[in-house]
C-alpha positions as CSV (number, residue, x, y, z in Angstrom):
1,M,88.6,-65.7,65.9
2,P,89.8,-63.1,63.5
3,W,88.6,-60.2,65.7
4,F,90.4,-61.4,68.8
5,E,94.0,-62.4,69.1
6,D,95.3,-63.6,72.5
7,R,99.1,-63.2,72.7
8,G,99.4,-64.2,76.3
9,D,100.7,-60.9,77.8
10,S,98.4,-58.9,75.6
11,I,95.2,-59.1,73.5
12,V,94.7,-57.5,70.1
13,L,91.2,-56.6,69.0
14,N,89.7,-55.6,65.7
15,I,87.0,-53.0,66.5
16,R,84.5,-51.2,64.3
17,V,83.6,-47.9,66.0
18,V,80.3,-46.2,65.4
19,P,80.6,-42.6,66.6
20,R,77.8,-40.2,67.5
21,A,75.6,-43.1,68.7
22,A,72.6,-42.5,70.9
23,K,74.3,-44.4,73.7
24,D,77.5,-46.1,74.4
25,G,77.7,-49.9,74.1
26,V,79.3,-53.0,72.7
27,Q,76.9,-54.4,70.1
28,G,78.8,-57.7,69.6
29,V,80.9,-59.4,67.0
30,L,80.0,-58.6,63.4
31,G,82.2,-60.5,60.9
32,D,85.8,-60.0,61.9
33,E,85.2,-57.0,64.2
34,L,83.8,-56.2,67.6
35,K,81.2,-53.4,67.0
36,V,81.4,-50.6,69.6
37,R,79.0,-47.6,69.7
38,I,80.2,-44.4,71.3
39,Q,78.5,-41.0,71.7
40,A,81.7,-39.0,70.9
41,P,82.0,-37.3,67.5
42,P,84.8,-38.3,65.2
43,V,86.6,-35.0,65.3
44,E,90.2,-34.2,66.3
45,G,90.9,-37.5,68.1
46,K,87.9,-37.1,70.5
47,A,86.4,-40.4,69.5
48,N,89.7,-42.2,70.0
49,A,90.2,-40.8,73.5
50,Y,86.6,-41.4,74.4
51,L,86.8,-45.0,73.1
52,V,89.8,-45.8,75.2
53,K,88.2,-44.1,78.3
54,Y,84.9,-46.0,77.7
55,L,86.5,-49.4,77.3
56,A,88.8,-48.9,80.3
57,K,85.8,-48.1,82.5
58,L,83.6,-50.9,81.0
59,W,86.3,-53.6,81.4
60,D,87.8,-52.1,84.7
61,I,91.3,-51.8,83.3
62,P,93.7,-48.9,83.3
63,R,93.5,-46.6,80.3
64,A,97.3,-46.9,79.9
65,D,96.8,-50.6,79.1
66,I,94.8,-49.8,76.0
67,E,96.7,-48.7,72.9
68,I,95.4,-48.0,69.4
69,L,97.7,-49.8,67.1
70,S,96.1,-48.7,63.8
71,G,93.0,-47.0,62.5
72,E,93.4,-43.7,64.4
73,T,91.6,-41.8,61.6
74,G,89.1,-44.5,60.6
75,R,86.3,-46.5,62.1
76,N,88.1,-49.8,61.8
77,K,90.7,-50.0,64.6
78,R,93.2,-52.5,66.1
79,L,93.6,-52.1,69.8
80,Q,96.1,-53.8,72.0
81,I,95.3,-54.4,75.7
82,S,98.3,-55.1,77.9
83,R,98.2,-57.3,80.9
84,P,94.7,-58.7,80.3
85,N,93.2,-60.6,83.2
86,T,91.1,-63.8,83.1
87,E,87.9,-61.9,83.6
88,L,88.5,-59.7,80.6
89,R,89.2,-62.8,78.4
90,K,85.9,-64.3,79.6
91,T,84.1,-61.1,78.8
92,L,85.5,-60.9,75.3
93,L,84.7,-64.5,74.6
94,S,81.1,-63.9,75.7
95,F,80.7,-61.5,72.8
96,E,81.7,-64.3,70.4
97,N,79.1,-66.6,71.8
98,G,76.2,-64.2,71.7
């Protein structure tokens, strides 16, 4: 899966962020990215902070375990999640399957 790389002690995700969405949500896998809609505007890093907070709450993981590796100023981002658990892996795989 080009959007999802399991490195054992971490997971790297390719994410396409859609800011200023009507509501937050993970739309699913489109091409080689996981599409995530967030309500935050893309100004002064607010969307990045909101994205990390939203995903941490959604997946029940500490915010400190989510790091933006690249794409801080764009919509295409690479995120690294440290210490992923089995449940998170299952959740991510469910996006691939529908």
